[in-house]
C-alpha positions in Angstrom: 33.0 13.9 -7.1 29.4 15.0 -7.8 28.2 14.6 -11.4 25.8 17.3 -12.5 23.1 15.7 -14.6 20.5 18.5 -14.4 19.0 19.9 -17.6 20.4 23.4 -18.3 17.2 25.4 -17.7 14.5 26.3 -15.1 17.0 27.3 -12.3 14.2 27.7 -9.7 12.5 24.3 -10.5 13.5 22.7 -7.1 10.5 24.3 -5.4 8.2 22.0 -7.5 10.0 18.8 -6.3 7.8 18.0 -3.2 4.4 18.4 -4.9 5.5 16.6 -8.0 7.1 13.7 -6.2 4.0 13.5 -3.9 1.7 13.4 -7.0 3.8 10.6 -8.6 3.8 8.5 -5.4 0.0 8.9 -5.1 -0.5 8.0 -8.8 1.5 4.8 -8.4 -0.8 3.7 -5.7 -3.8 4.9 -7.6 -2.7 2.7 -10.5 -2.2 -0.2 -8.0 -5.9 -0.1 -6.9 -7.3 0.8 -10.4 -7.8 -2.9 -11.3 -9.8 -3.6 -8.1 -13.2 -2.4 -9.4 -12.5 -4.1 -12.7 -12.0 -7.6 -11.2 -15.7 -8.4 -11.6 -15.6 -7.5 -15.3 -12.5 -9.6 -15.8 -14.1 -12.5 -14.0 -17.2 -12.2 -16.2 -15.2 -12.0 -19.3 -12.7 -14.8 -18.6 -14.6 -17.0 -16.0 -12.0 -17.4 -13.2 -12.6 -18.1 -9.5 -12.2 -16.0 -6.4 -9.0 -17.9 -5.6 -7.5 -16.9 -9.0 -8.7 -13.3 -8.4 -6.7 -13.1 -5.2 -3.7 -14.6 -6.9 -3.9 -11.9 -9.6 -4.0 -9.4 -6.8 -1.2 -10.9 -4.7 1.4 -11.4 -7.4 1.6 -7.6 -7.3 2.7 -7.6 -3.7 5.3 -10.4 -4.2 6.8 -8.5 -7.1 6.8 -5.2 -5.3 8.5 -6.9 -2.3 11.2 -8.3 -4.7 11.8 -4.8 -6.1 12.0 -3.2 -2.6 14.6 -5.8 -1.5 16.8 -5.5 -4.6 16.4 -1.9 -5.8 15.5 -0.2 -2.4 18.8 1.7 -2.2 19.5 1.9 -6.0 18.7 5.7 -6.1 21.5 6.3 -3.5 23.9 5.2 -6.2 22.5 6.2 -9.6 20.4 9.2 -8.4 16.8 9.8 -7.6 15.7 10.9 -11.0 17.0 7.9 -13.0 15.4 5.4 -10.6 12.1 7.2 -10.6 12.0 7.6 -14.4 13.0 4.0 -14.8 10.1 2.9 -12.4 7.7 5.1 -14.4 8.8 3.5 -17.7 8.1 0.1 -16.3 4.7 1.3 -15.0 3.8 2.6 -18.4 4.6 -0.8 -19.8 2.4 -2.5 -17.2 -0.5 -0.1 -18.0 -0.2 -0.9 -21.7 -0.3 -4.7 -20.9 -3.4 -4.1 -18.8 -5.1 -2.2 -21.6 -4.4 -5.0 -24.1 -5.1 -7.9 -21.6 -7.2 -10.7 -23.1 -6.7 -13.5 -20.5 -6.0 -14.0 -16.8 -2.4 -15.0 -17.7 -1.8 -11.6 -19.3 -3.4 -9.9 -16.3 -1.0 -11.7 -14.0 1.9 -10.5 -16.2 0.7 -6.9 -15.9 0.4 -7.2 -12.1 3.9 -8.6 -11.8 5.4 -5.8 -13.9 3.4 -3.2 -12.1 4.5 -4.5 -8.7 8.2 -4.3 -9.7 7.7 -0.9 -11.1 6.0 0.4 -8.0 8.7 -1.1 -5.7 11.4 0.4 -7.8 9.9 3.9 -8.0 8.4 4.2 -4.5 11.6 3.5 -2.7 13.3 6.3 -4.7 10.3 8.5 -4.4 10.2 8.1 -0.6 13.8 9.2 -0.4 13.3 12.1 -2.9 10.3 13.4 -0.9 12.5 13.4 2.3 15.2 15.2 0.3 12.7 17.8 -0.8 11.4 18.4 2.8 12.7 16.9 6.0 9.8 18.5 7.9 6.9 17.5 5.7 8.4 14.5 4.0 7.4 11.8 6.5 3.7 13.0 6.5 3.7 13.1 2.7 5.1 9.6 2.5 2.4 8.3 4.8 -0.5 10.1 3.1 0.3 9.5 -0.5 -0.3 5.8 -0.7 -3.7 5.9 1.1 -4.9 8.9 -0.9 -3.7 7.3 -4.1 -5.4 3.9 -3.4 -8.7 5.5 -2.5 -8.8 7.8 -5.5 -7.6 5.1 -7.9 -10.4 2.7 -6.9 -13.1 5.3 -6.9 -11.9 7.0 -10.1 -11.8 3.7 -12.0 -15.4 2.9 -10.8 -16.5 6.3 -12.2 -14.8 5.6 -15.6 -16.4 2.1 -15.8 -19.9 3.7 -15.3 -19.5 6.8 -17.5 -16.6 6.3 -20.0 -16.3 4.1 -23.1 -14.1 0.9 -23.1 -14.0 0.5 -19.3 -11.2 -2.1 -19.3 -8.9 0.2 -21.3 -9.7 3.9 -20.6 -8.3 4.2 -17.1 -5.0 2.6 -18.2 -4.5 5.0 -21.2 -5.3 7.9 -18.9 -2.7 6.7 -16.4 -0.1 6.3 -19.2 -0.6 9.9 -20.3 -0.2 11.3 -16.8 2.8 9.1 -16.1 4.6 10.3 -19.2 4.0 14.0 -18.3 5.3 13.2 -14.8 8.4 11.6 -16.2 9.1 14.8 -18.2 8.6 16.8 -15.0 11.1 14.7 -13.0 13.7 15.1 -15.8 13.4 18.9 -15.4 14.0 18.7 -11.6 17.5 19.0 -10.0 19.2 15.9 -8.8 19.7 15.7 -5.1 22.1 12.8 -4.9 25.7 12.5 -6.3 26.3 9.3 -8.2 28.4 6.8 -6.2 30.0 3.4 -6.7 28.5 0.2 -5.4 25.4 -0.1 -7.7 25.6 -3.8 -8.2 26.4 -4.5 -4.5 23.3 -2.5 -3.5 21.0 -5.0 -5.4 21.9 -7.7 -2.9 19.0 -8.0 -0.4 19.8 -7.2 3.2 17.2 -8.3 5.7 18.2 -7.9 9.4 16.4 -6.9 12.6 19.0 -5.3 14.9 19.1 -6.7 18.5 17.8 -3.4 19.9 14.7 -3.6 17.7 13.8 -7.3 18.1 11.5 -7.0 21.1 9.6 -4.0 19.5 9.4 -5.9 16.2 7.8 -8.9 18.0 5.4 -6.6 19.8 4.2 -4.8 16.7 4.1 -7.9 14.5 0.5 -9.1 15.2 -1.2 -5.7 14.5 1.1 -5.0 11.6 0.1 -8.3 10.1 -3.6 -7.5 10.8 -3.5 -4.1 9.1 -1.8 -5.3 6.0 -4.0 -8.4 5.8 -7.0 -6.1 6.1 -5.8 -4.0 3.1 -5.1 -7.1 1.1 -8.6 -8.4 1.7 -10.3 -5.1 0.8 -8.3 -4.6 -2.4 -9.0 -8.1 -3.6 -12.4 -9.4 -2.2 -13.7 -6.1 -0.7 -15.8 -5.1 -3.8 -17.3 -8.6 -4.0 -18.2 -8.5 -0.3 -19.7 -4.9 -0.6 -22.0 -6.0 -3.5 -23.1 -9.1 -1.4 -23.9 -6.9 1.6 -25.6 -4.1 -0.3 -27.3 -6.2 -3.0 -26.0 -3.6 -5.5 -24.1 -5.0 -8.4 -22.9 -1.5 -9.6 -19.1 -1.2 -10.0 -19.2 2.0 -7.9 -20.0 -0.1 -4.9 -16.6 -1.7 -5.0 -14.9 1.7 -5.5 -16.7 3.2 -2.5 -15.7 0.4 -0.1 -12.0 0.9 -0.9 -12.4 4.6 -0.6 -14.1 4.3 2.8 -11.1 2.2 4.1 -8.5 4.6 2.8 -10.3 7.8 3.9 -10.5 6.3 7.4 -6.7 5.8 7.3 -6.1 9.3 6.0 -8.2 10.8 8.8 -6.3 8.8 11.4 -2.9 9.9 10.1 -4.0 13.6 10.1 -5.8 13.6 13.4 -3.5 11.4 15.5 -0.1 12.1 14.2 0.9 14.1 17.4 0.4 11.0 19.6 3.4 9.1 20.8 4.3 5.8 19.0 3.0 3.5 21.9 -0.3 5.4 22.1 -0.7 5.3 18.3 -0.1 1.6 18.3 -2.5 0.9 21.1 -5.2 3.2 19.7 -4.8 1.7 16.2 -5.1 -1.8 17.5 -8.3 -1.0 19.6 -9.9 1.0 16.7 -9.0 -1.7 14.2 -10.7 -4.4 16.3 -13.7 -2.3 16.9 -14.0 -1.5 13.2 -13.9 -5.1 12.3 -16.6 -6.0 14.8 -18.8 -3.3 13.4 -18.1 -4.4 9.8 -19.0 -8.1 10.6 -22.2 -6.8 12.2 -23.1 -5.0 9.0 -22.3 -8.1 6.9 -24.6 -10.3 9.0 -27.3 -7.7 9.2 -27.1 -7.0 5.5 -26.9 -3.3 6.5 -24.8 -1.2 4.1 -24.6 1.8 6.5 -23.2 -0.3 9.3 -20.8 -2.1 6.9 -19.4 1.1 5.5 -19.1 2.7 8.9 -17.2 -0.3 10.2 -15.0 -0.2 7.1 -14.1 3.5 7.7 -13.5 2.8 11.4 -11.2 -0.2 10.5 -9.4 2.1 8.1 -8.7 4.6 11.0 -7.3 1.6 12.9 -5.2 0.8 9.9 -3.7 4.3 9.6 -2.9 4.8 13.2 -1.6 1.3 13.9 0.7 1.4 10.8 2.1 4.8 11.9 2.6 3.4 15.4 4.3 0.3 14.2 6.7 2.1 12.0 7.6 4.7 14.6 8.0 2.0 17.3 10.8 0.1 15.4 12.6 2.5 13.1 14.2 4.8 15.7 15.7 1.7 17.5 18.1 1.1 14.6 21.4 2.8 14.0 21.8 4.6 10.7 23.8 1.7 9.1 21.1 -0.7 10.3 18.0 1.0 9.0 18.0 -0.4 5.5 18.1 -4.0 6.8 15.4 -3.2 9.4 13.1 -1.6 6.8 13.6 -4.6 4.5 12.5 -6.9 7.4 9.5 -4.7 8.1 8.4 -4.7 4.5 8.9 -8.5 4.1 6.5 -8.9 7.0 4.1 -6.3 5.7 3.8 -7.5 2.1 3.6 -11.2 3.0 0.7 -10.2 5.3 -0.7 -8.2 2.4 -0.7 -11.1 0.0 -0.6 -14.6 1.6 -3.8 -14.2 3.7 -5.7 -12.8 0.7 -4.8 -15.9 -1.3 -6.0 -18.1 1.5 -9.2 -16.1 1.7 -9.8 -16.4 -2.0 -9.4 -20.1 -1.8 -11.7 -20.3 1.3 -14.3 -18.2 -0.4 -14.3 -20.6 -3.4 -14.8 -23.6 -1.1 -16.9 -22.5 1.9 -18.4 -19.2 0.7 -17.6 -15.5 1.1 -19.5 -14.8 4.3 -17.9 -17.6 6.3 -14.5 -16.6 4.9 -15.2 -13.0 6.0 -16.1 -14.1 9.5 -13.0 -16.3 10.0 -10.8 -13.6 8.5 -12.3 -10.8 10.6 -12.2 -12.7 13.8 -8.5 -13.6 13.2 -7.6 -10.0 12.6 -9.4 -9.0 15.8 -7.4 -11.6 17.7 -4.1 -10.3 16.2 -5.0 -6.7 17.2 -5.9 -7.9 20.7 -2.5 -9.6 21.0 -0.8 -6.2 20.4 -3.0 -4.5 23.0 -2.1 -7.2 25.6 1.6 -7.1 24.7 1.7 -3.3 24.8 0.0 -3.3 28.2 2.3 -6.0 29.6 5.4 -4.1 28.3 4.2 -0.9 29.9 3.5 -2.7 33.2 7.0 -4.2 33.2 8.5 -0.7 32.6 6.5 0.8 35.5 7.6 -2.1 37.9 11.2 -1.7 36.8 11.2 2.1 36.9 
């Protein structure tokens, strides 16, 4: 039996659900990229290496993955609003720890808590956005993370340049907005009736159905490439941008993340009508081309070429990610989707974090430029594998058909 937990006022408040949930989702990802422009300040204050920097970045992804695997279906049992408000509460705690951080150990603690908060909230937010609009929900779920990450990095850079207490101001601003958003969520109607099985839902279920295994193998190389690209840019991207441009201003790091995410946004908006195979192929080709242009800019020391390549690679990111998701998700039955999505995100977030840690260690040992070359060439090769696999698969279908 449904349990009504709605507050007894604002009867027409459901129409605000989609924009509010979209705003919250974007803000979570803005908060996730907010520390990126600050990493140089943290390094200068506490004297840690590039390897440690990528560890600080990557523990967020590990924690987020743990949350997705354990709390991914929690909102189906306790309701969307409690899960979202709980995630916001954890995020507020993480922001306060960031604001009071005085060592790299505290920074790691903040990132761990932030990752778990983001995983808890975004799984519930994704479902709530689809509840609010089946027609626009998928597009909103795709756009919110990229928009949030770009705005978060650029906004933090602006605050560092123009606001007092640069390592605290952004976090206090985020706390204030998150608190207001939590109040807004409490005022919205619940879309899910509470159901038993809460504890059982916390047991991770990772399974690729037989019907989706071939597609999962086919999209794996480019999916690893796009997430590894994001991990590199959100950890070492600002450092690389300053080396290429010769500009030590914090804004440089914000702009490079913004260029990547704006490219992704453009691809999602412009190419969303393409079929999944064409999206995947287009994304892989554009990603490889963007990386080649980026590496050219790095070696030429040309900021314009470097930023153009970054935006182009971002377009490859956006289209390839859409294509990968749309290639595998429809192949699962309804009861298999949770396990398939868990497997997809395990692959994605391991690619987001592990290569970045390796790159940070390499940069400390052999230098950032050589690390960038090896990293970029590897991602180009992964994208090329998907192009070859997609062409081979299409050829087999034509022969068989």
